[in-house]
TISEZA-13066 format. One line per field, with one value per residue (C-alpha): residue number from 1; x, y negated, z; residue in three letters; chain. Coordinates in nm, 3 decimals. Layout:
REM TISEZA-13066
num (NUM,...)
c1 (X,...)
c2 (Y,...)
c3 (Z,...)
residuo (Ala,...)
cadena (A,...)
***
This chain:
REM TISEZA-13066
num (1,2,3,4,5,6,7,8,9,10,11,12,13,14,15,16,17,18,19,20,21,22,23,24,25,26,27,28,29,30,31,32,33,34,35,36,37,38,39,40,41,42,43,44,45,46,47,48,49,50,51,52,53,54,55,56,57,58,59,60,61,62,63,64,65,66,67,68,69,70,71,72,73,74,75,76,77,78,79,80,81,82,83,84,85,86,87,88,89,90,91,92,93,94,95,96,97,98,99,100,101,102,103,104,105,106,107,108,109,110,111,112,113,114,115,116,117,118,119,120,121,122,123,124,125,126,127,128,129,130,131,132,133,134,135,136,137,138,139,140,141,142,143,144,145,146,147,148,149,150,151,152,153,154,155,156,157,158,159,160,161,162,163,164,165,166,167,168,169,170,171,172,173,174,175,176,177,178,179,180,181,182,183,184,185,186,187,188,189,190,191,192,193,194,195,196,197,198,199,200,201,202,203,204,205,206,207,208,209,210,211,212,213,214,215,216,217,218,219,220,221,222,223,224,225,226,227,228,229,230,231,232,233,234,235,236,237,238,239,240,241,242,243,244,245,246,247,248,249,250,251,252,253,254,255,256,257,258,259,260,261,262,263,264,265,266,267,268,269,270,271,272,273,274,275,276,277,278,279,280,281,282,283,284,285,286,287,288,289,290,291,292,293,294,295,296,297,298,299,300,301,302,303,304,305,306,307,308,309,310,311,312,313,314,315,316,317,318,319,320,321,322,323,324,325,326,327,328,329,330,331,332,333,334,335,336,337,338,339,340,341,342,343,344,345,346,347,348,349,350,351,352,353,354,355,356,357,358,359,360,361,362,363,364,365)
c1 (-5.743,-5.581,-5.323,-5.035,-4.956,-4.720,-4.491,-4.207,-3.883,-3.557,-3.318,-3.023,-2.923,-2.969,-3.099,-3.462,-3.706,-3.812,-4.188,-4.199,-4.485,-4.536,-4.758,-5.072,-4.970,-5.143,-5.201,-5.092,-5.367,-5.399,-5.270,-5.450,-5.421,-5.492,-5.538,-5.346,-5.529,-5.257,-4.917,-4.711,-4.380,-4.184,-3.859,-3.744,-3.791,-3.537,-3.301,-3.351,-3.341,-2.982,-2.854,-2.819,-3.041,-2.830,-3.150,-3.214,-3.109,-3.208,-3.434,-3.706,-4.054,-4.040,-4.318,-4.425,-4.728,-5.033,-5.403,-5.598,-5.920,-5.917,-5.883,-5.860,-5.843,-5.709,-5.901,-6.138,-5.968,-6.051,-5.912,-5.779,-6.130,-6.237,-6.469,-6.452,-6.280,-6.403,-6.344,-6.411,-6.327,-6.108,-5.822,-5.503,-5.238,-4.938,-4.628,-4.426,-4.492,-4.390,-4.346,-4.573,-4.338,-4.005,-3.971,-4.027,-4.386,-4.472,-4.302,-4.223,-4.546,-4.342,-4.412,-4.240,-3.917,-3.980,-3.642,-3.786,-4.003,-3.961,-4.145,-4.295,-4.105,-3.774,-3.704,-3.803,-3.676,-3.907,-3.684,-3.835,-4.196,-4.460,-4.276,-4.524,-4.377,-4.408,-4.672,-4.541,-4.730,-5.094,-5.129,-4.958,-4.952,-5.030,-4.863,-5.090,-4.945,-5.015,-5.246,-5.531,-5.792,-6.090,-6.168,-6.531,-6.695,-6.585,-6.231,-6.026,-5.706,-5.479,-5.551,-5.554,-5.240,-4.985,-5.140,-4.966,-4.600,-4.578,-4.887,-4.833,-4.469,-4.604,-4.883,-4.582,-4.402,-4.695,-4.771,-4.408,-4.414,-4.689,-4.699,-4.924,-5.184,-5.077,-4.727,-4.476,-4.372,-4.118,-4.086,-3.794,-3.858,-4.182,-4.199,-4.534,-4.374,-4.344,-4.688,-4.867,-4.691,-4.826,-5.158,-5.099,-4.947,-5.282,-5.486,-5.271,-5.340,-5.010,-5.087,-4.751,-4.650,-4.307,-4.199,-3.838,-3.776,-3.608,-3.879,-4.161,-4.446,-4.392,-4.369,-4.702,-4.861,-4.778,-4.949,-5.264,-5.244,-5.231,-4.856,-4.857,-4.495,-4.282,-3.924,-3.725,-3.402,-3.223,-3.344,-3.232,-2.926,-2.901,-2.856,-3.141,-3.375,-3.262,-3.340,-3.703,-3.779,-3.651,-3.861,-4.170,-4.116,-4.019,-3.663,-3.714,-3.705,-3.944,-4.121,-4.079,-3.917,-3.974,-3.684,-3.874,-3.587,-3.323,-3.036,-2.779,-2.775,-3.144,-3.100,-2.837,-3.036,-3.314,-3.128,-3.036,-3.402,-3.489,-3.606,-3.463,-3.637,-3.761,-3.806,-3.633,-3.838,-3.646,-3.836,-3.663,-3.371,-3.483,-3.129,-2.793,-2.709,-2.367,-2.272,-2.320,-2.051,-2.272,-2.165,-2.341,-2.287,-2.454,-2.702,-2.820,-2.709,-2.731,-3.080,-3.219,-3.348,-3.515,-3.431,-3.673,-3.592,-3.890,-3.868,-4.134,-4.471,-4.727,-5.116,-5.232,-5.025,-5.155,-5.516,-5.459,-5.324,-5.618,-5.866,-5.724,-5.711,-6.068,-6.169,-6.182,-6.040,-5.736,-5.667,-5.515,-5.646,-5.407,-5.104,-5.069,-4.929,-4.861,-5.015,-4.836,-4.878,-4.661,-4.472,-4.397,-4.249,-3.899,-4.001,-4.201,-3.876,-3.697,-3.972,-3.950,-3.570,-3.544,-3.817,-4.066,-4.348,-4.483,-4.631,-4.624,-4.884,-4.856,-5.212,-5.146,-5.472)
c2 (-3.345,-3.214,-3.393,-3.210,-3.282,-3.046,-3.206,-3.030,-3.222,-3.239,-3.217,-3.124,-3.175,-2.862,-2.682,-2.525,-2.778,-2.724,-2.738,-2.973,-3.093,-3.462,-3.635,-3.793,-4.180,-4.444,-4.681,-5.062,-5.313,-5.264,-4.899,-4.616,-4.243,-4.039,-3.649,-3.536,-3.317,-3.312,-3.393,-3.391,-3.244,-3.489,-3.447,-3.715,-3.522,-3.256,-3.493,-3.632,-3.269,-3.224,-3.540,-3.731,-4.028,-4.295,-4.435,-4.158,-4.047,-3.731,-3.622,-3.743,-3.641,-3.601,-3.691,-4.001,-3.873,-3.839,-3.821,-3.792,-3.841,-4.127,-4.004,-4.308,-4.683,-4.971,-5.272,-5.348,-5.254,-5.299,-5.142,-5.327,-5.407,-5.567,-5.228,-5.169,-4.856,-4.596,-4.293,-3.999,-4.198,-4.020,-4.266,-4.272,-4.554,-4.719,-4.503,-4.833,-5.105,-5.469,-5.780,-6.020,-6.304,-6.289,-6.441,-6.142,-6.080,-6.438,-6.632,-6.352,-6.136,-5.843,-5.652,-5.328,-5.557,-5.667,-5.687,-5.579,-5.282,-4.943,-4.595,-4.349,-4.021,-4.179,-4.510,-4.449,-4.132,-3.945,-4.043,-4.383,-4.460,-4.420,-4.089,-3.955,-4.163,-3.900,-3.702,-3.352,-3.331,-3.287,-3.652,-3.978,-4.362,-4.619,-4.932,-5.236,-5.380,-5.049,-5.101,-4.867,-4.737,-4.559,-4.256,-4.260,-3.946,-3.580,-3.585,-3.303,-3.421,-3.169,-3.288,-3.667,-3.667,-3.674,-4.020,-4.168,-4.144,-4.003,-4.143,-4.479,-4.503,-4.396,-4.673,-4.929,-4.814,-4.890,-5.231,-5.316,-5.170,-4.990,-4.835,-5.021,-4.803,-4.583,-4.573,-4.281,-4.203,-3.996,-3.871,-3.703,-3.475,-3.274,-3.279,-3.458,-3.808,-3.677,-3.565,-3.844,-4.032,-3.814,-3.895,-4.270,-4.239,-4.105,-4.381,-4.630,-4.505,-4.348,-4.138,-3.904,-3.803,-3.598,-3.454,-3.297,-3.068,-2.715,-2.581,-2.387,-2.396,-2.759,-2.831,-2.639,-2.836,-3.135,-3.001,-2.970,-3.362,-3.439,-3.402,-3.358,-3.213,-3.036,-2.970,-2.704,-2.853,-2.486,-2.382,-2.674,-2.884,-3.256,-3.286,-3.037,-3.265,-3.574,-3.436,-3.327,-3.674,-3.842,-3.616,-3.686,-4.050,-4.104,-4.152,-4.451,-4.296,-4.347,-4.674,-4.640,-4.368,-4.301,-4.130,-3.920,-3.670,-3.889,-3.731,-3.906,-3.665,-3.762,-4.131,-4.106,-3.885,-4.138,-4.426,-4.222,-4.132,-4.495,-4.671,-5.023,-5.248,-4.991,-4.999,-4.756,-4.753,-4.564,-4.468,-4.136,-4.245,-4.221,-4.163,-4.254,-3.993,-4.092,-4.355,-4.371,-4.455,-4.638,-4.762,-5.065,-5.202,-4.910,-4.807,-5.129,-5.472,-5.318,-5.150,-5.474,-5.230,-5.317,-5.143,-5.165,-5.025,-4.931,-4.909,-4.768,-4.927,-5.154,-5.127,-5.199,-4.902,-4.683,-4.786,-4.722,-4.379,-4.270,-4.396,-4.188,-3.886,-3.929,-4.014,-3.633,-3.683,-3.472,-3.152,-3.270,-2.989,-2.749,-2.979,-2.862,-2.488,-2.402,-2.511,-2.424,-2.448,-2.688,-2.400,-2.315,-2.671,-2.550,-2.279,-2.573,-2.781,-2.470,-2.414,-2.770,-2.753,-2.441,-2.571,-2.250,-2.505,-2.782,-2.976,-2.823,-2.964,-2.890,-2.895,-2.935,-2.916)
c3 (2.723,3.024,3.258,3.082,2.720,2.535,2.256,2.043,2.121,1.938,2.201,1.985,1.628,1.434,1.722,1.760,1.893,2.260,2.383,2.685,2.899,2.980,3.245,3.075,3.069,3.200,2.939,2.941,2.800,2.424,2.420,2.277,2.337,2.052,2.044,1.751,1.504,1.218,1.195,0.878,0.837,0.621,0.455,0.649,0.971,0.819,0.778,1.137,1.269,1.072,1.237,0.904,0.999,1.205,1.351,1.568,1.899,2.110,2.307,2.062,1.956,1.595,1.342,1.205,0.992,1.228,1.210,1.532,1.753,2.001,2.378,2.572,2.504,2.738,2.651,2.347,2.033,1.653,1.323,1.024,0.908,1.247,1.315,1.687,1.801,2.051,2.218,1.961,1.679,1.405,1.293,1.111,1.170,1.025,1.117,1.150,1.391,1.286,1.504,1.276,1.357,1.163,0.825,0.614,0.831,0.783,0.515,0.249,0.323,0.316,0.663,0.547,0.569,0.909,1.099,1.406,1.258,1.447,1.350,1.547,1.565,1.448,1.664,2.042,2.241,2.455,2.780,2.805,2.877,2.694,2.633,2.375,2.081,1.801,1.634,1.688,2.004,2.161,2.203,2.093,2.278,2.012,2.074,2.097,1.764,1.569,1.286,1.275,1.020,1.145,0.928,0.799,0.694,0.730,0.607,0.678,0.885,0.736,0.374,0.483,0.694,0.392,0.295,0.597,0.467,0.109,-0.007,0.144,0.016,-0.337,-0.330,-0.243,-0.542,-0.776,-0.609,-0.691,-1.050,-1.202,-1.557,-1.812,-1.960,-2.224,-2.106,-2.026,-1.661,-1.561,-1.193,-1.076,-0.757,-0.736,-0.348,-0.190,-0.269,-0.631,-0.650,-0.493,-0.783,-1.018,-0.893,-0.889,-1.255,-1.366,-1.165,-1.359,-1.700,-1.796,-2.101,-2.037,-1.711,-1.719,-1.390,-1.356,-1.059,-0.941,-0.764,-0.967,-0.701,-0.679,-1.025,-1.090,-0.819,-1.026,-1.296,-1.093,-1.000,-1.392,-1.488,-1.886,-1.893,-1.644,-1.651,-1.440,-1.390,-1.311,-1.661,-1.879,-1.932,-1.874,-2.246,-2.305,-2.095,-2.269,-2.608,-2.490,-2.332,-2.635,-2.879,-2.655,-2.681,-3.013,-2.945,-2.691,-2.364,-2.067,-1.988,-1.605,-1.393,-1.020,-0.829,-0.577,-0.483,-0.266,-0.489,-0.653,-0.944,-0.987,-0.979,-1.238,-1.459,-1.445,-1.566,-1.883,-1.947,-1.965,-2.253,-2.348,-2.130,-1.897,-1.514,-1.263,-0.931,-0.617,-0.344,-0.272,-0.053,0.310,0.483,0.338,0.052,-0.084,-0.377,-0.752,-1.025,-1.292,-1.658,-1.560,-1.908,-2.105,-1.857,-1.717,-1.881,-2.236,-2.188,-1.998,-1.735,-1.383,-1.075,-0.789,-0.443,-0.246,0.134,0.350,0.351,0.499,0.568,0.231,0.090,0.361,0.291,-0.083,-0.032,0.208,-0.056,-0.325,-0.110,-0.023,-0.368,-0.452,-0.779,-0.690,-0.536,-0.199,-0.024,-0.238,-0.141,0.196,0.133,0.513,0.866,1.172,1.541,1.742,1.874,1.504,1.471,1.395,1.144,0.974,0.938,0.787,0.524,0.432,0.420,0.232,-0.018,0.082,0.104,-0.070,0.230,0.580,0.834,1.231,1.381,1.753,1.902)
residuo (Met,Ser,Asp,Lys,Ile,Glu,Ala,Ala,Val,Leu,Glu,Glu,Phe,Arg,Lys,Pro,Leu,Lys,Ile,Arg,Arg,Phe,Glu,Arg,Pro,Lys,Leu,Lys,Glu,Gly,Glu,Ile,Leu,Val,Lys,Ile,Thr,Ala,Ser,Gly,Val,Cys,Gly,Ser,Asp,Val,His,Ile,Trp,Lys,Gly,Leu,Asp,Pro,Arg,Val,Ala,Pro,Pro,Ile,Ile,Leu,Gly,His,Glu,Gly,Val,Gly,Val,Ile,Asp,Glu,Ile,Ala,Gly,Glu,Lys,Phe,Asp,Val,Phe,Gly,Arg,Pro,Leu,Asn,Glu,Gly,Asp,Ala,Val,Ile,Trp,Asp,Arg,Gly,Val,Val,Cys,Gly,Met,Cys,Gln,Tyr,Cys,Thr,Val,His,Lys,Ala,Gln,Ser,Leu,Cys,Val,Asn,Arg,Trp,Thr,Tyr,Gly,Ile,Ser,Lys,Pro,Cys,Ser,Glu,Pro,Pro,Tyr,Leu,Asn,Gly,Cys,Tyr,Ser,Glu,Ala,Ile,Val,Leu,His,Glu,Lys,Thr,Arg,Ile,Ile,Lys,Ile,Glu,Gly,Ser,Ala,Asn,Pro,Val,Thr,Leu,Val,Pro,Ala,Ser,Cys,Ser,Gly,Ala,Thr,Ser,Ala,His,Ser,Phe,Glu,Leu,His,Pro,Pro,Lys,Ile,Gly,Glu,Thr,Val,Leu,Ile,Leu,Gly,Pro,Gly,Pro,Leu,Gly,Val,Phe,His,Val,Ala,Phe,Ser,Lys,Glu,His,Gly,Ala,Ser,Asn,Ile,Val,Val,Ile,Gly,Gly,Thr,Lys,Glu,Arg,Leu,Glu,Met,Cys,Lys,Lys,Phe,Gly,Ala,Thr,Glu,Ile,Ile,Asn,Arg,His,Glu,Thr,Ser,Leu,Glu,Glu,Arg,Glu,Lys,Met,Ile,Leu,Glu,Leu,Thr,Glu,Glu,Arg,Gly,Val,Asp,Val,Ala,Tyr,Glu,Cys,Ser,Gly,Thr,Ile,Ser,Ala,Phe,Met,Glu,Gly,Leu,Arg,His,Leu,Arg,Ile,Gly,Gly,Ala,Phe,Val,Val,Pro,Gly,Phe,Gly,Val,Pro,Ser,Gly,Thr,Ala,Thr,Ile,Asp,Cys,Phe,His,Leu,Ile,Thr,Arg,Lys,Asn,Val,Lys,Ile,Gln,Gly,Val,Trp,Val,Ser,Asp,Thr,Glu,His,Leu,Tyr,Arg,Ala,Val,Lys,Leu,Val,Gln,Ser,Gly,Lys,Tyr,Pro,Phe,His,Glu,Leu,Val,Thr,His,Thr,Lys,Ser,Leu,Ala,Glu,Ala,Thr,Glu,Ala,Leu,Gln,Leu,Val,Glu,Glu,Arg,Arg,Ala,Val,Lys,Val,Val,Leu,Thr,Pro,Ser)
cadena (A,A,A,A,A,A,A,A,A,A,A,A,A,A,A,A,A,A,A,A,A,A,A,A,A,A,A,A,A,A,A,A,A,A,A,A,A,A,A,A,A,A,A,A,A,A,A,A,A,A,A,A,A,A,A,A,A,A,A,A,A,A,A,A,A,A,A,A,A,A,A,A,A,A,A,A,A,A,A,A,A,A,A,A,A,A,A,A,A,A,A,A,A,A,A,A,A,A,A,A,A,A,A,A,A,A,A,A,A,A,A,A,A,A,A,A,A,A,A,A,A,A,A,A,A,A,A,A,A,A,A,A,A,A,A,A,A,A,A,A,A,A,A,A,A,A,A,A,A,A,A,A,A,A,A,A,A,A,A,A,A,A,A,A,A,A,A,A,A,A,A,A,A,A,A,A,A,A,A,A,A,A,A,A,A,A,A,A,A,A,A,A,A,A,A,A,A,A,A,A,A,A,A,A,A,A,A,A,A,A,A,A,A,A,A,A,A,A,A,A,A,A,A,A,A,A,A,A,A,A,A,A,A,A,A,A,A,A,A,A,A,A,A,A,A,A,A,A,A,A,A,A,A,A,A,A,A,A,A,A,A,A,A,A,A,A,A,A,A,A,A,A,A,A,A,A,A,A,A,A,A,A,A,A,A,A,A,A,A,A,A,A,A,A,A,A,A,A,A,A,A,A,A,A,A,A,A,A,A,A,A,A,A,A,A,A,A,A,A,A,A,A,A,A,A,A,A,A,A,A,A,A,A,A,A,A,A,A,A,A,A,A,A,A,A,A,A,A,A,A,A,A,A,A,A,A,A,A,A,A,A,A,A,A,A)
***
């Protein structure tokens, strides 16, 4: 890698990203310089680009989904399984870095809730060292506390990179509330998060996997991953969808619903489709999206439902998602419908914003 490293920088919200060149950093003890081979363009990146995430201040290198090859290591380093890391190793890493010392990290064993957690491509601007804090770049500097998984075999980084966010968050959903064998699952939102939820639902033995969404191509992708029923919300009314789901479930409603779109309308609809005693799992809201007015008696208390929020993920979830992709049981190579260069990062964001792609990946190197 040369002494100059290019990155796509968000300098102003809602403006095109600018390609800037950074000096190759001098690493501190424990840091790793990784050459990025694939960077996922997440729906959260679109929210950030539009100025909807209150955590973000420009200038910043976007991108929290990354796969790469180690270019330089400062000191002796190991992955989460204790395997030594060396230059040339392919790696994937937790997008969030936790302190390991707060009550959530130590007592509650819930590192995704760490009060000091920060995230690549979201939390740190590129105006302060080590500058290379996001994945829309030819390289990234991984902090000494970053948890890393060495990639074994010949995994395609483009195929694997969605595991670092959509996949890991989905694995977290299924840790908190998986369906039982034979149950009916509803997934609201057929984007990458929804697609991973389809695959995990199938892995957990759900008999019926229903997906509601508004983009035909994304719905068809869900079928390839195991959805048994897809419903286009633009072609049906809420009442028609309610009737369809009741007919499918012998008038009961679904056992588990997963809200994967991050919209209030989908959240409200999911509550209506739940059976008495069902569970509603909500991983889709990555940024503030408004408030909902809920009939608490009829939709929550009388139905005796469980509502479970899902916030990001930790290392176990990343590992589960990586193994799911690497299993070869699902066509994850088809999930990525567009690849773009670093110079095309703004176009990539627009593709995601306009839902003209299922998943877009940048290939900086």
